[in-house]
Structures are given as C-alpha cells and as structure tokens.
N, C-alpha and C positions, 0 to 999 in steps of 0.2 A: 584626748585618745581617738585613733584612728578608728573612721566607721566601717561595721564590719561588711564582706564582701559578701553577695548571695549572686548564685549562679545555678541553671535549672542542671535539675539530674533526673535518669531516669528512674520511674515508680513502676506499681502495679498499672495493668490495663485501667482505662478509664479515669487514672491520675496523673498528676505531675508532681513532681518534687523540687523542692528549695533547699540548695544547702546554703547554710549563714556558717560563713568563714569568719572566726574573729582571733584575736591575740592571745586569748583563755581557752577557746576552745571551737569545736567543729559541731555542728547540729546542723539534722536533717528534718524538713517536714514535708507531708505528701496533703494534695488537695484535690478534691475529685473534681472532674471537669466539669460538673454541673455547678458549682461553686465559682467558676471561674471571673464572672462578672459581679458577684455578690459583693454588696456592699460590707459585709462583715471580712472581707478579705481583707487583709494588711495590705494597703495603697503601694507599697514597696514589694510585696513579693506579686504580687498583681500585675505590676509593671514588668517584673521579671519574666512571669508564666506568658504574657502577651506578647513579649518579643520574640520570646522562645518560639511560639507558636508561629508566628509570621514569617519566621528565619524559616520554619521546616515549611511553611505552605508557600513560602517564594521559591524553596528551593526547587519543590516538585512542579509549581509550573513552569518552570523556565527549562527543567529535563523534559516534559512532556511535547515540546514540538519535535524533539529530535528523534522522537520514536517513527515519525511516519516515514524521513528520509530512509531508516534502518530496514521500516516493514518493505518499502520500494525496492530499495537493493536486494533485498533478498529474493522478491518476486520476479525481479530483473534476469535475475539469475538464472532462475527456474525457468523463464521464458527464453532467453536468449538462445538461438541456435537454428537448427535445421532440422524442418517437420516434414512429412508426408504422408497422405492419405485422400481420401474420396470427398470431393464435394459435390452431394446431390439434390437433385430439384426437388422442388417439395411443389403439389398441387399443380392445378392444371396451366402451364406455362409451355406453351408450344415453342418459342424461341428460346426455351432452357435446355442445355445440355450436360448430362451428370459428366465430370470431371476427375480427371487425375492431378492433384497438385501438389507443388512442395512450396512451402513456405519456408521464411527465412525472416526471422526476429533480429534487428540490429538498433544499436542505440542510436539516439537522435543527437547530435553535437549541440551543446548550449541549453541542452533540454534533459538533463538527467532523470526526470521521474516520466518520461515516454518512450516509447520504441517504434520504431519502422516497420513494415511490414512489407515485405518486397516476395510478390505472389506472383507463381510459374504455373503452367498447366502442362502436363506431360504429353507431347504429340511424335507419334513415331519415333518415340524413345528419346528423344531430345526434350527441353525444360526451354518452354516460350515464355518470355515476359509477359503479365497481364497489368498488374496496376503496382504502384506503393502506397500505401495509407500509415498515416499515424495515429497509434492509438494511446492511450492513456488508462490505467488503471484504476478503477472504482474499486475504493474499500469497502463499500457495502456490501456491493453484491460479489466481488472477489473474481470479478473477469474484466477483460482488456476489451474495451469498446471505441470503435470511430464510428461518428455520424459522415456521411458523405453524399454527392452529388456527381454522376456521371453520366454524362449526356441525358437519357430521359428518366434515370434513375435516381432516385432519393431514396436511401435507407439507413439502416445500423449494422454492422459488423459486430459481433462479440464474440469473445473465446472463453472458455473457461479450463484450466490445465492443471491435470491432477497427476502429479510423476510426469512419467514419461508418456503420456496420451493427454488428449486436448479435444474439446468438443466443441463447436462453433455454430454459428447461425446468421442468416441473411433476414432483416425484417425491413421490409419494403414500407415506407413511407408514403403517404398520410395514414392508409390502410393499417398498418401496424401488420401484414400478412407475412408469414414465415416464407421465404424463396426458396432458401437452399440450408442445406445440413450439413456440415461437417463433421467427418471422424480422422483424426490424425494419430501420428506417433512421432518421437524424436527418432531422428536418424543420423549417422556420421555422413559429412557429406562424401564420402567415396562409395556410400550406397545407391545415390540417385546419379541421374547426369548432370553435366557439367554444368554450374550457374550460368546466366546470363550475366553481360556486364551490367554494372551500375549506372549508367547512362540509356542505358534500351528501356529503362524503365517508365512509367507515365505517371506522374504524384510525385 
C-alpha cells in the first residue's frame, strides 16, 4: 500500500498543521510551536514542520536585502533636483561669508546609492560654481553625508530633507564645530539663474 502523503498547512497562531493524505481519508493535526523539537512529536511530522519552517525563513532572508535599494531609490527620487536657500556662517569665523546658494543633486554613474551635489552661490544675479561632492545616504540618521578635505578645511557636510524643504550643516573636523547652517527649498530650474556647465565644477 502506498505511504500517506504529509504536507504542512495553516493553523492557529502559535501552531503548525500537518495534513495526512491517504487513499482512504484526509486528516489534519495541529502541533503547538513549543513542541517542534519535542521527542513526543512523531519523527515524520517533525520533519515536515521543520522543512516548512526552514523554507519560510529562507524566503524571508532572501527577500530582506532587496529592501535597502528600494528605500534608497525612494530617497534618491526625493533628493534629486534643484534647491535654493541660504548658507549662513556660524560662530566667530572672520573669513566666512553668508551666501545665497543653489544646489543640484544628480545621480552618480555606476554608483546607484550615491548622489553628487553641484553647489553654486549667487553673485550679482549669476550662479558661480563652488564645488562638487559625492554624498551617501545614512539609513540610521536619515541624512545625506559627505566627509571631505578642501585646502585647509576638513569637514562633514550633512543634509536632511523633509518634503520640499532641506536643512544642512557643515561640521569642521577634528574639533567638530558647526561652521555653516543651511536652509533651502526645492525649486524649478526656471526659478533660479542659469546653471553653470558641469565641467566648471571642482570635484
């Protein structure tokens, strides 16, 4: 006579069910999860349950890594575009000057989890290129950050975006003092002066 077929089925929370199929009848039994490795559980049933659990865990583990690119793509869409606002000096910094800035965030070729910032300041109604820096999104803080060295300045730029508004700060290293405070909002390209050519940026 052919052996009965066993298959895992849905049960109440905290339980697993096993359906026993044979030529004469079909029966279903449920087992509390706590008995999964109990010696009283029939060996064949235990094997069905364990294999089923392994398949569920494996599917979940395989699916998890895909969430990060999806999250980043959503953030990248929210970040990309043109922003304008003010970059204000903080603290006693005689060489620092307050600026009206225009930022463009653009994708980085072959690095889908990064964005490049093209930073301008407006002088006499024209956009003057300042620098280009590559930023990465920090999932823990929800910020775009870039550590850089330019001339004698070693620091970290960071930006946070909420809808159509953006705030940012420049922290100077190694003392970790705040040197600039940025407040900006998203605009259409036609609302700001014409952008400089890409090759004009340093960085």
